[in-house]
LUMBAFI-944434 format. One record per residue (C-alpha): residue number from 1; residue in three letters; z, x, y. Coordinates in Angstrom, 2 decimals, always signed. Example, Ala and Ser with C-alpha at 12.3 -4.5 7.8 and 13.67 -1.06 7.14 Angstrom:
REM LUMBAFI-944434
<rec resi="1" resn="ala" pz="+7.80" px="+12.30" py="-4.50"/>
<rec resi="2" resn="ser" pz="+7.14" px="+13.67" py="-1.06"/>
REM end
This chain:
REM LUMBAFI-944434
<rec resi="1" resn="met" pz="+146.92" px="+104.51" py="+92.53"/>
<rec resi="2" resn="cys" pz="+147.56" px="+108.17" py="+93.20"/>
<rec resi="3" resn="gly" pz="+150.85" px="+107.55" py="+94.97"/>
<rec resi="4" resn="leu" pz="+150.14" px="+110.06" py="+97.71"/>
<rec resi="5" resn="glu" pz="+151.62" px="+110.00" py="+101.18"/>
<rec resi="6" resn="ser" pz="+150.04" px="+111.97" py="+103.97"/>
<rec resi="7" resn="val" pz="+149.66" px="+111.91" py="+107.70"/>
<rec resi="8" resn="gly" pz="+145.98" px="+111.47" py="+108.46"/>
<rec resi="9" resn="ala" pz="+144.04" px="+111.73" py="+111.68"/>
<rec resi="10" resn="gly" pz="+145.74" px="+109.72" py="+114.37"/>
<rec resi="11" resn="gly" pz="+149.19" px="+109.94" py="+112.68"/>
<rec resi="12" resn="tyr" pz="+152.24" px="+111.69" py="+114.07"/>
<rec resi="13" resn="gly" pz="+152.16" px="+115.46" py="+114.28"/>
<rec resi="14" resn="asp" pz="+149.30" px="+117.71" py="+113.28"/>
<rec resi="15" resn="pro" pz="+148.66" px="+117.52" py="+109.54"/>
<rec resi="16" resn="val" pz="+147.99" px="+120.76" py="+107.71"/>
<rec resi="17" resn="pro" pz="+144.29" px="+120.73" py="+106.74"/>
<rec resi="18" resn="val" pz="+143.51" px="+120.05" py="+103.10"/>
<rec resi="19" resn="ile" pz="+140.45" px="+122.28" py="+103.39"/>
<rec resi="20" resn="glu" pz="+139.88" px="+125.14" py="+105.83"/>
<rec resi="21" resn="ala" pz="+136.58" px="+127.04" py="+105.90"/>
<rec resi="22" resn="his" pz="+135.86" px="+129.83" py="+108.37"/>
<rec resi="23" resn="ser" pz="+132.58" px="+131.78" py="+108.46"/>
<rec resi="24" resn="leu" pz="+131.96" px="+130.55" py="+104.91"/>
<rec resi="25" resn="thr" pz="+128.82" px="+132.20" py="+103.53"/>
<rec resi="26" resn="lys" pz="+126.91" px="+132.16" py="+100.25"/>
<rec resi="27" resn="thr" pz="+123.77" px="+134.22" py="+99.76"/>
<rec resi="28" resn="tyr" pz="+121.32" px="+134.46" py="+96.89"/>
<rec resi="29" resn="gly" pz="+119.31" px="+137.60" py="+97.49"/>
<rec resi="30" resn="glu" pz="+117.43" px="+136.99" py="+100.75"/>
<rec resi="31" resn="leu" pz="+118.46" px="+133.32" py="+100.93"/>
<rec resi="32" resn="asn" pz="+121.45" px="+132.25" py="+103.00"/>
<rec resi="33" resn="ala" pz="+122.31" px="+129.04" py="+101.17"/>
<rec resi="34" resn="val" pz="+125.44" px="+128.62" py="+103.31"/>
<rec resi="35" resn="asp" pz="+125.30" px="+130.59" py="+106.54"/>
<rec resi="36" resn="gly" pz="+128.70" px="+131.14" py="+108.15"/>
<rec resi="37" resn="ile" pz="+129.98" px="+127.57" py="+108.49"/>
<rec resi="38" resn="asp" pz="+133.36" px="+126.48" py="+109.88"/>
<rec resi="39" resn="phe" pz="+135.10" px="+123.16" py="+109.23"/>
<rec resi="40" resn="glu" pz="+138.48" px="+121.64" py="+108.44"/>
<rec resi="41" resn="val" pz="+139.40" px="+118.45" py="+106.59"/>
<rec resi="42" resn="ala" pz="+142.61" px="+116.53" py="+107.26"/>
<rec resi="43" resn="pro" pz="+144.63" px="+114.88" py="+104.47"/>
<rec resi="44" resn="gly" pz="+143.49" px="+111.34" py="+103.76"/>
<rec resi="45" resn="glu" pz="+140.21" px="+111.85" py="+105.61"/>
<rec resi="46" resn="ser" pz="+136.78" px="+110.91" py="+104.32"/>
<rec resi="47" resn="phe" pz="+134.62" px="+113.89" py="+105.29"/>
<rec resi="48" resn="gly" pz="+130.87" px="+114.12" py="+104.84"/>
<rec resi="49" resn="leu" pz="+128.45" px="+117.01" py="+104.37"/>
<rec resi="50" resn="leu" pz="+125.01" px="+115.66" py="+105.28"/>
<rec resi="51" resn="gly" pz="+121.58" px="+117.15" py="+105.16"/>
<rec resi="52" resn="pro" pz="+118.26" px="+117.30" py="+103.33"/>
<rec resi="53" resn="asn" pz="+117.88" px="+118.82" py="+99.89"/>
<rec resi="54" resn="gly" pz="+118.43" px="+122.55" py="+100.14"/>
<rec resi="55" resn="ala" pz="+120.61" px="+122.33" py="+103.26"/>
<rec resi="56" resn="gly" pz="+123.58" px="+123.96" py="+101.51"/>
<rec resi="57" resn="lys" pz="+125.75" px="+120.88" py="+100.90"/>
<rec resi="58" resn="ser" pz="+126.13" px="+121.24" py="+97.14"/>
<rec resi="59" resn="thr" pz="+126.63" px="+125.00" py="+97.42"/>
<rec resi="60" resn="ala" pz="+129.51" px="+124.43" py="+99.82"/>
<rec resi="61" resn="met" pz="+130.94" px="+121.85" py="+97.43"/>
<rec resi="62" resn="arg" pz="+130.80" px="+124.28" py="+94.49"/>
<rec resi="63" resn="met" pz="+132.69" px="+126.90" py="+96.52"/>
<rec resi="64" resn="ile" pz="+135.39" px="+124.34" py="+97.37"/>
<rec resi="65" resn="gly" pz="+135.65" px="+123.47" py="+93.70"/>
<rec resi="66" resn="gly" pz="+135.95" px="+127.11" py="+92.71"/>
<rec resi="67" resn="thr" pz="+132.84" px="+127.12" py="+90.52"/>
<rec resi="68" resn="ser" pz="+130.84" px="+129.37" py="+92.84"/>
<rec resi="69" resn="leu" pz="+132.11" px="+132.56" py="+94.47"/>
<rec resi="70" resn="arg" pz="+131.59" px="+132.90" py="+98.21"/>
<rec resi="71" resn="thr" pz="+129.78" px="+135.92" py="+99.61"/>
<rec resi="72" resn="ser" pz="+132.02" px="+136.19" py="+102.67"/>
<rec resi="73" resn="gly" pz="+134.32" px="+134.21" py="+104.92"/>
<rec resi="74" resn="thr" pz="+137.57" px="+132.44" py="+104.11"/>
<rec resi="75" resn="leu" pz="+138.24" px="+129.20" py="+102.26"/>
<rec resi="76" resn="leu" pz="+141.53" px="+127.46" py="+101.54"/>
<rec resi="77" resn="val" pz="+142.03" px="+124.28" py="+99.50"/>
<rec resi="78" resn="asn" pz="+145.53" px="+122.83" py="+99.79"/>
<rec resi="79" resn="gly" pz="+146.55" px="+126.20" py="+101.24"/>
<rec resi="80" resn="leu" pz="+145.19" px="+128.21" py="+98.27"/>
<rec resi="81" resn="asp" pz="+142.11" px="+130.36" py="+97.83"/>
<rec resi="82" resn="pro" pz="+139.95" px="+128.90" py="+95.01"/>
<rec resi="83" resn="glu" pz="+138.89" px="+132.40" py="+93.96"/>
<rec resi="84" resn="thr" pz="+142.41" px="+133.74" py="+93.45"/>
<rec resi="85" resn="his" pz="+144.18" px="+130.49" py="+92.53"/>
<rec resi="86" resn="gly" pz="+141.42" px="+128.72" py="+90.63"/>
<rec resi="87" resn="pro" pz="+143.54" px="+126.83" py="+88.06"/>
<rec resi="88" resn="glu" pz="+145.99" px="+125.56" py="+90.69"/>
<rec resi="89" resn="val" pz="+143.18" px="+124.44" py="+93.00"/>
<rec resi="90" resn="arg" pz="+141.21" px="+122.73" py="+90.23"/>
<rec resi="91" resn="ala" pz="+144.35" px="+120.90" py="+89.09"/>
<rec resi="92" resn="ser" pz="+144.52" px="+119.22" py="+92.51"/>
<rec resi="93" resn="leu" pz="+140.84" px="+118.26" py="+92.59"/>
<rec resi="94" resn="gly" pz="+138.74" px="+115.49" py="+91.13"/>
<rec resi="95" resn="val" pz="+135.04" px="+116.30" py="+90.83"/>
<rec resi="96" resn="val" pz="+132.13" px="+113.87" py="+90.63"/>
<rec resi="97" resn="pro" pz="+128.96" px="+115.97" py="+90.07"/>
<rec resi="98" resn="gln" pz="+125.43" px="+114.96" py="+91.07"/>
<rec resi="99" resn="thr" pz="+124.52" px="+114.22" py="+87.47"/>
<rec resi="100" resn="asp" pz="+126.84" px="+112.31" py="+85.15"/>
<rec resi="101" resn="asn" pz="+128.02" px="+114.63" py="+82.37"/>
<rec resi="102" resn="leu" pz="+129.88" px="+112.10" py="+80.26"/>
<rec resi="103" resn="asp" pz="+129.96" px="+112.49" py="+76.47"/>
<rec resi="104" resn="pro" pz="+127.34" px="+109.94" py="+75.32"/>
<rec resi="105" resn="glu" pz="+128.75" px="+109.77" py="+71.80"/>
<rec resi="106" resn="leu" pz="+132.23" px="+108.76" py="+72.91"/>
<rec resi="107" resn="lys" pz="+133.40" px="+105.35" py="+74.04"/>
<rec resi="108" resn="ala" pz="+134.18" px="+104.83" py="+77.72"/>
<rec resi="109" resn="arg" pz="+137.96" px="+104.96" py="+77.25"/>
<rec resi="110" resn="asp" pz="+137.74" px="+108.00" py="+74.97"/>
<rec resi="111" resn="asn" pz="+135.82" px="+109.89" py="+77.66"/>
<rec resi="112" resn="leu" pz="+138.85" px="+109.51" py="+79.92"/>
<rec resi="113" resn="leu" pz="+141.33" px="+110.50" py="+77.21"/>
<rec resi="114" resn="met" pz="+139.42" px="+113.62" py="+76.15"/>
<rec resi="115" resn="tyr" pz="+138.90" px="+114.75" py="+79.75"/>
<rec resi="116" resn="gly" pz="+142.60" px="+114.36" py="+80.42"/>
<rec resi="117" resn="arg" pz="+143.39" px="+116.65" py="+77.51"/>
<rec resi="118" resn="tyr" pz="+141.55" px="+119.48" py="+79.32"/>
<rec resi="119" resn="phe" pz="+144.37" px="+119.33" py="+81.87"/>
<rec resi="120" resn="gly" pz="+146.97" px="+119.48" py="+79.10"/>
<rec resi="121" resn="leu" pz="+148.12" px="+115.93" py="+79.84"/>
<rec resi="122" resn="pro" pz="+149.96" px="+114.15" py="+76.99"/>
<rec resi="123" resn="tyr" pz="+148.62" px="+110.98" py="+75.37"/>
<rec resi="124" resn="ser" pz="+151.79" px="+109.16" py="+76.43"/>
<rec resi="125" resn="tyr" pz="+150.54" px="+109.58" py="+80.02"/>
<rec resi="126" resn="leu" pz="+146.82" px="+109.32" py="+79.32"/>
<rec resi="127" resn="arg" pz="+146.72" px="+106.01" py="+77.44"/>
<rec resi="128" resn="pro" pz="+148.14" px="+103.82" py="+80.24"/>
<rec resi="129" resn="lys" pz="+146.38" px="+105.95" py="+82.88"/>
<rec resi="130" resn="ala" pz="+143.00" px="+105.42" py="+81.19"/>
<rec resi="131" resn="asp" pz="+143.56" px="+101.66" py="+81.15"/>
<rec resi="132" resn="glu" pz="+144.55" px="+101.73" py="+84.83"/>
<rec resi="133" resn="leu" pz="+141.42" px="+103.68" py="+85.76"/>
<rec resi="134" resn="leu" pz="+139.11" px="+101.46" py="+83.72"/>
<rec resi="135" resn="glu" pz="+140.51" px="+98.47" py="+85.58"/>
<rec resi="136" resn="phe" pz="+140.04" px="+100.27" py="+88.92"/>
<rec resi="137" resn="ala" pz="+136.41" px="+101.03" py="+88.02"/>
<rec resi="138" resn="gln" pz="+135.82" px="+97.43" py="+86.87"/>
<rec resi="139" resn="leu" pz="+135.08" px="+98.65" py="+83.36"/>
<rec resi="140" resn="thr" pz="+137.94" px="+97.17" py="+81.34"/>
<rec resi="141" resn="asp" pz="+135.54" px="+95.04" py="+79.29"/>
<rec resi="142" resn="lys" pz="+133.45" px="+98.15" py="+78.56"/>
<rec resi="143" resn="ala" pz="+136.32" px="+100.30" py="+77.27"/>
<rec resi="144" resn="ser" pz="+135.00" px="+100.30" py="+73.69"/>
<rec resi="145" resn="glu" pz="+131.33" px="+100.71" py="+74.63"/>
<rec resi="146" resn="lys" pz="+129.58" px="+104.02" py="+74.06"/>
<rec resi="147" resn="val" pz="+128.38" px="+105.68" py="+77.25"/>
<rec resi="148" resn="asp" pz="+124.73" px="+105.35" py="+76.20"/>
<rec resi="149" resn="asn" pz="+125.10" px="+101.57" py="+76.36"/>
<rec resi="150" resn="leu" pz="+126.30" px="+101.56" py="+80.00"/>
<rec resi="151" resn="ser" pz="+124.10" px="+101.00" py="+83.04"/>
<rec resi="152" resn="gly" pz="+123.61" px="+103.75" py="+85.63"/>
<rec resi="153" resn="gly" pz="+126.12" px="+102.16" py="+87.98"/>
<rec resi="154" resn="met" pz="+128.69" px="+101.80" py="+85.21"/>
<rec resi="155" resn="lys" pz="+128.28" px="+105.44" py="+84.22"/>
<rec resi="156" resn="arg" pz="+128.80" px="+106.47" py="+87.83"/>
<rec resi="157" resn="arg" pz="+131.99" px="+104.41" py="+88.09"/>
<rec resi="158" resn="leu" pz="+133.20" px="+105.86" py="+84.79"/>
<rec resi="159" resn="thr" pz="+132.56" px="+109.38" py="+86.10"/>
<rec resi="160" resn="ile" pz="+134.67" px="+108.59" py="+89.17"/>
<rec resi="161" resn="ala" pz="+137.40" px="+107.12" py="+86.95"/>
<rec resi="162" resn="arg" pz="+137.35" px="+110.25" py="+84.82"/>
<rec resi="163" resn="ser" pz="+137.70" px="+112.45" py="+87.92"/>
<rec resi="164" resn="leu" pz="+140.95" px="+110.66" py="+88.77"/>
<rec resi="165" resn="ile" pz="+142.66" px="+111.20" py="+85.41"/>
<rec resi="166" resn="asn" pz="+144.76" px="+114.09" py="+86.79"/>
<rec resi="167" resn="asp" pz="+145.83" px="+112.21" py="+89.96"/>
<rec resi="168" resn="pro" pz="+143.92" px="+114.54" py="+92.33"/>
<rec resi="169" resn="ser" pz="+144.75" px="+114.75" py="+96.02"/>
<rec resi="170" resn="val" pz="+141.13" px="+115.61" py="+96.87"/>
<rec resi="171" resn="leu" pz="+138.01" px="+114.02" py="+95.38"/>
<rec resi="172" resn="leu" pz="+134.70" px="+115.91" py="+95.61"/>
<rec resi="173" resn="leu" pz="+131.67" px="+113.60" py="+95.39"/>
<rec resi="174" resn="asp" pz="+128.27" px="+115.30" py="+95.23"/>
<rec resi="175" resn="glu" pz="+125.48" px="+112.79" py="+95.98"/>
<rec resi="176" resn="pro" pz="+127.56" px="+109.97" py="+94.44"/>
<rec resi="177" resn="thr" pz="+124.97" px="+107.15" py="+94.60"/>
<rec resi="178" resn="thr" pz="+121.66" px="+108.93" py="+93.99"/>
<rec resi="179" resn="gly" pz="+119.50" px="+106.84" py="+91.68"/>
<rec resi="180" resn="leu" pz="+121.58" px="+103.67" py="+91.97"/>
<rec resi="181" resn="asp" pz="+120.25" px="+100.29" py="+93.07"/>
<rec resi="182" resn="pro" pz="+121.70" px="+98.70" py="+96.25"/>
<rec resi="183" resn="gln" pz="+124.16" px="+96.47" py="+94.40"/>
<rec resi="184" resn="ala" pz="+125.56" px="+99.38" py="+92.39"/>
<rec resi="185" resn="arg" pz="+125.85" px="+101.49" py="+95.55"/>
<rec resi="186" resn="his" pz="+127.91" px="+98.83" py="+97.32"/>
<rec resi="187" resn="ile" pz="+130.23" px="+98.42" py="+94.34"/>
<rec resi="188" resn="leu" pz="+130.76" px="+102.19" py="+94.30"/>
<rec resi="189" resn="trp" pz="+131.42" px="+102.24" py="+98.05"/>
<rec resi="190" resn="asp" pz="+134.09" px="+99.59" py="+97.56"/>
<rec resi="191" resn="arg" pz="+135.84" px="+101.68" py="+94.89"/>
<rec resi="192" resn="leu" pz="+135.80" px="+104.71" py="+97.19"/>
<rec resi="193" resn="phe" pz="+137.24" px="+102.68" py="+100.09"/>
<rec resi="194" resn="arg" pz="+140.09" px="+101.66" py="+97.81"/>
<rec resi="195" resn="leu" pz="+140.73" px="+105.27" py="+96.85"/>
<rec resi="196" resn="lys" pz="+140.89" px="+106.33" py="+100.48"/>
<rec resi="197" resn="glu" pz="+143.45" px="+103.60" py="+101.13"/>
<rec resi="198" resn="thr" pz="+145.76" px="+105.25" py="+98.59"/>
<rec resi="199" resn="gly" pz="+145.67" px="+108.56" py="+100.52"/>
<rec resi="200" resn="val" pz="+143.05" px="+110.46" py="+98.50"/>
<rec resi="201" resn="thr" pz="+140.96" px="+112.83" py="+100.61"/>
<rec resi="202" resn="leu" pz="+137.23" px="+112.32" py="+100.03"/>
<rec resi="203" resn="ile" pz="+134.63" px="+115.06" py="+100.45"/>
<rec resi="204" resn="val" pz="+131.15" px="+113.55" py="+100.17"/>
<rec resi="205" resn="thr" pz="+127.73" px="+115.18" py="+100.16"/>
<rec resi="206" resn="thr" pz="+124.78" px="+112.89" py="+100.74"/>
<rec resi="207" resn="his" pz="+121.34" px="+112.71" py="+102.29"/>
<rec resi="208" resn="phe" pz="+121.66" px="+108.94" py="+102.75"/>
<rec resi="209" resn="met" pz="+122.61" px="+108.27" py="+106.35"/>
<rec resi="210" resn="asp" pz="+123.67" px="+104.66" py="+105.72"/>
<rec resi="211" resn="glu" pz="+126.07" px="+105.95" py="+103.08"/>
<rec resi="212" resn="ala" pz="+127.54" px="+108.43" py="+105.54"/>
<rec resi="213" resn="glu" pz="+128.05" px="+105.69" py="+108.13"/>
<rec resi="214" resn="gln" pz="+129.80" px="+103.54" py="+105.52"/>
<rec resi="215" resn="leu" pz="+132.03" px="+106.19" py="+103.95"/>
<rec resi="216" resn="cys" pz="+132.77" px="+108.96" py="+106.42"/>
<rec resi="217" resn="asp" pz="+135.41" px="+109.18" py="+109.13"/>
<rec resi="218" resn="arg" pz="+133.87" px="+112.44" py="+110.23"/>
<rec resi="219" resn="leu" pz="+130.93" px="+114.54" py="+109.10"/>
<rec resi="220" resn="val" pz="+128.83" px="+117.62" py="+109.63"/>
<rec resi="221" resn="val" pz="+125.05" px="+117.68" py="+109.56"/>
<rec resi="222" resn="met" pz="+123.72" px="+120.77" py="+107.78"/>
<rec resi="223" resn="asp" pz="+120.26" px="+122.29" py="+107.90"/>
<rec resi="224" resn="his" pz="+119.16" px="+125.63" py="+106.41"/>
<rec resi="225" resn="gly" pz="+122.75" px="+126.47" py="+105.51"/>
<rec resi="226" resn="arg" pz="+124.16" px="+125.93" py="+109.00"/>
<rec resi="227" resn="ile" pz="+126.10" px="+123.17" py="+110.70"/>
<rec resi="228" resn="val" pz="+123.97" px="+121.70" py="+113.47"/>
<rec resi="229" resn="ala" pz="+126.28" px="+118.84" py="+114.51"/>
<rec resi="230" resn="glu" pz="+129.81" px="+117.58" py="+113.83"/>
<rec resi="231" resn="gly" pz="+131.71" px="+114.41" py="+114.68"/>
<rec resi="232" resn="ser" pz="+132.28" px="+110.81" py="+113.68"/>
<rec resi="233" resn="pro" pz="+129.17" px="+108.73" py="+112.95"/>
<rec resi="234" resn="ala" pz="+129.64" px="+106.79" py="+116.19"/>
<rec resi="235" resn="ser" pz="+130.17" px="+109.89" py="+118.34"/>
<rec resi="236" resn="leu" pz="+127.10" px="+111.62" py="+116.88"/>
<rec resi="237" resn="ile" pz="+124.96" px="+108.58" py="+117.62"/>
<rec resi="238" resn="arg" pz="+126.25" px="+108.47" py="+121.21"/>
<rec resi="239" resn="gln" pz="+125.63" px="+112.19" py="+121.67"/>
<rec resi="240" resn="tyr" pz="+122.20" px="+112.54" py="+120.11"/>
<rec resi="241" resn="ser" pz="+120.57" px="+109.15" py="+120.46"/>
<rec resi="242" resn="thr" pz="+120.32" px="+106.06" py="+122.66"/>
<rec resi="243" resn="arg" pz="+121.89" px="+102.64" py="+122.19"/>
<rec resi="244" resn="glu" pz="+118.70" px="+101.12" py="+120.76"/>
<rec resi="245" resn="val" pz="+115.42" px="+102.17" py="+119.19"/>
<rec resi="246" resn="leu" pz="+112.10" px="+100.37" py="+119.52"/>
<rec resi="247" resn="glu" pz="+109.77" px="+100.84" py="+116.55"/>
<rec resi="248" resn="leu" pz="+106.10" px="+100.20" py="+117.27"/>
<rec resi="249" resn="arg" pz="+103.14" px="+100.21" py="+114.91"/>
<rec resi="250" resn="phe" pz="+99.65" px="+100.31" py="+116.37"/>
<rec resi="251" resn="gly" pz="+97.89" px="+101.38" py="+113.18"/>
<rec resi="252" resn="ser" pz="+97.69" px="+104.78" py="+111.50"/>
<rec resi="253" resn="glu" pz="+94.73" px="+105.93" py="+113.59"/>
<rec resi="254" resn="arg" pz="+96.17" px="+104.81" py="+116.95"/>
<rec resi="255" resn="asn" pz="+99.89" px="+105.73" py="+116.76"/>
<rec resi="256" resn="ala" pz="+99.54" px="+109.41" py="+117.68"/>
<rec resi="257" resn="ala" pz="+96.78" px="+108.71" py="+120.20"/>
<rec resi="258" resn="leu" pz="+99.03" px="+106.39" py="+122.23"/>
<rec resi="259" resn="val" pz="+102.08" px="+108.68" py="+122.41"/>
<rec resi="260" resn="asp" pz="+101.18" px="+110.08" py="+125.85"/>
<rec resi="261" resn="arg" pz="+100.79" px="+106.57" py="+127.32"/>
<rec resi="262" resn="leu" pz="+104.19" px="+105.58" py="+125.94"/>
<rec resi="263" resn="arg" pz="+106.18" px="+108.53" py="+127.25"/>
<rec resi="264" resn="gly" pz="+107.23" px="+106.88" py="+130.49"/>
<rec resi="265" resn="phe" pz="+108.88" px="+103.97" py="+128.72"/>
<rec resi="266" resn="ala" pz="+111.68" px="+105.76" py="+126.85"/>
<rec resi="267" resn="thr" pz="+114.17" px="+108.61" py="+127.03"/>
<rec resi="268" resn="arg" pz="+112.58" px="+110.18" py="+123.96"/>
<rec resi="269" resn="ile" pz="+109.67" px="+109.43" py="+121.65"/>
<rec resi="270" resn="glu" pz="+109.37" px="+110.32" py="+117.96"/>
<rec resi="271" resn="ala" pz="+105.88" px="+109.97" py="+116.49"/>
<rec resi="272" resn="leu" pz="+105.96" px="+109.37" py="+112.74"/>
<rec resi="273" resn="pro" pz="+102.89" px="+108.92" py="+110.51"/>
<rec resi="274" resn="asp" pz="+103.30" px="+105.14" py="+110.28"/>
<rec resi="275" resn="arg" pz="+105.05" px="+104.26" py="+113.55"/>
<rec resi="276" resn="val" pz="+106.24" px="+105.43" py="+116.97"/>
<rec resi="277" resn="leu" pz="+109.95" px="+105.38" py="+117.82"/>
<rec resi="278" resn="leu" pz="+110.97" px="+104.82" py="+121.45"/>
<rec resi="279" resn="tyr" pz="+114.61" px="+105.67" py="+122.19"/>
<rec resi="280" resn="ala" pz="+115.95" px="+103.47" py="+124.99"/>
<rec resi="281" resn="glu" pz="+119.11" px="+101.68" py="+126.10"/>
<rec resi="282" resn="asp" pz="+117.39" px="+98.27" py="+126.09"/>
<rec resi="283" resn="gly" pz="+114.79" px="+97.91" py="+123.36"/>
<rec resi="284" resn="glu" pz="+113.63" px="+94.40" py="+124.31"/>
<rec resi="285" resn="glu" pz="+113.04" px="+95.36" py="+127.93"/>
<rec resi="286" resn="thr" pz="+111.17" px="+98.47" py="+126.79"/>
<rec resi="287" resn="leu" pz="+108.95" px="+96.33" py="+124.55"/>
<rec resi="288" resn="asn" pz="+108.20" px="+93.98" py="+127.45"/>
<rec resi="289" resn="ala" pz="+107.29" px="+96.95" py="+129.65"/>
<rec resi="290" resn="val" pz="+104.93" px="+98.29" py="+126.98"/>
<rec resi="291" resn="arg" pz="+103.21" px="+94.91" py="+126.76"/>
<rec resi="292" resn="arg" pz="+102.90" px="+94.65" py="+130.55"/>
<rec resi="293" resn="glu" pz="+101.00" px="+97.92" py="+130.37"/>
<rec resi="294" resn="gly" pz="+98.46" px="+96.19" py="+128.15"/>
<rec resi="295" resn="leu" pz="+99.56" px="+97.84" py="+124.91"/>
<rec resi="296" resn="glu" pz="+100.02" px="+95.30" py="+122.10"/>
<rec resi="297" resn="pro" pz="+101.51" px="+96.72" py="+118.89"/>
<rec resi="298" resn="leu" pz="+100.64" px="+95.28" py="+115.49"/>
<rec resi="299" resn="thr" pz="+104.38" px="+95.05" py="+114.75"/>
<rec resi="300" resn="ser" pz="+107.53" px="+95.75" py="+116.73"/>
<rec resi="301" resn="leu" pz="+111.21" px="+96.05" py="+115.86"/>
<rec resi="302" resn="val" pz="+114.27" px="+96.56" py="+118.04"/>
<rec resi="303" resn="arg" pz="+117.32" px="+97.97" py="+116.25"/>
<rec resi="304" resn="arg" pz="+120.49" px="+99.88" py="+117.02"/>
<rec resi="305" resn="ser" pz="+120.44" px="+103.65" py="+116.75"/>
<rec resi="306" resn="ser" pz="+121.66" px="+105.10" py="+113.47"/>
<rec resi="307" resn="leu" pz="+122.54" px="+108.43" py="+111.93"/>
<rec resi="308" resn="glu" pz="+118.97" px="+108.64" py="+110.68"/>
<rec resi="309" resn="asp" pz="+117.84" px="+108.91" py="+114.30"/>
<rec resi="310" resn="val" pz="+120.37" px="+111.68" py="+114.85"/>
<rec resi="311" resn="phe" pz="+119.09" px="+113.43" py="+111.76"/>
<rec resi="312" resn="leu" pz="+115.47" px="+113.21" py="+112.90"/>
<rec resi="313" resn="arg" pz="+116.37" px="+114.69" py="+116.25"/>
<rec resi="314" resn="leu" pz="+118.37" px="+117.56" py="+114.76"/>
<rec resi="315" resn="thr" pz="+116.12" px="+118.51" py="+111.84"/>
<rec resi="316" resn="gly" pz="+112.73" px="+117.13" py="+112.85"/>
<rec resi="317" resn="arg" pz="+111.86" px="+115.73" py="+109.44"/>
<rec resi="318" resn="ser" pz="+112.47" px="+112.72" py="+107.23"/>
<rec resi="319" resn="leu" pz="+115.75" px="+112.36" py="+105.36"/>
<rec resi="320" resn="val" pz="+114.66" px="+112.70" py="+101.74"/>
<rec resi="321" resn="glu" pz="+112.54" px="+115.70" py="+100.85"/>
REM end
């Protein structure tokens, strides 16, 4: 697709970062929406900004895209400051906003053509490019359909196709799968994998931890405008959690009451309203030990640790607010 060649993480030499942010800050009155964060993104990398609603993810994304001015700090996108070189930066970016803003009166293919005209691209380029992108988004048979007749997943794929009309080197995806059913999410993930294989750098904001594990090479977890952890999904799980988690349900009235009796069985315990999480290296052995103590849960589940467990430890609350 985009015909880009870059040296990503693990390649020869040290690639120049596509995005560099140092002490990046955005304030609204008394609120520090983004509070002095630092991060870099390598070319060809899939980089995630994770956190609950209000953590500062979308604000950071708007500053990268040049649609929101920073309060302080430095920010470079492809070596340029979005505030002083806005047109050049935006020409290298593809943007997928949280909410689809397609023209509902236009047909799917016409949405791509009209958007391309905003970049001053000629129809001689846009016509074959639109057909290529519709095929990529698995929407060729919907080219003549009006947007209003498309499903939510189709609209999302069309929005991604539209964002690629200018052959961007960096694609900004703000909560790309919010509101989609599981099947539509997996189709979208597949399209994004394919983009990454062509060398496009992906910047993804999400509060879905499974999505981050699927899409991101590396990520930062944000909370209250700050970065509280950074690394690959696997490294964050190793650092902040155990190999396995034992989930026990004793009943809503008994879960909290039994926490003290369970403390000796795990490295860490998280008491949630509907269950108790025991973090241990061997979940089955921990369950057997709990039962030997005479405690019989109504239900039990042993699973591997996930980014959700990391999130709970770092922020102390559920993922979706």
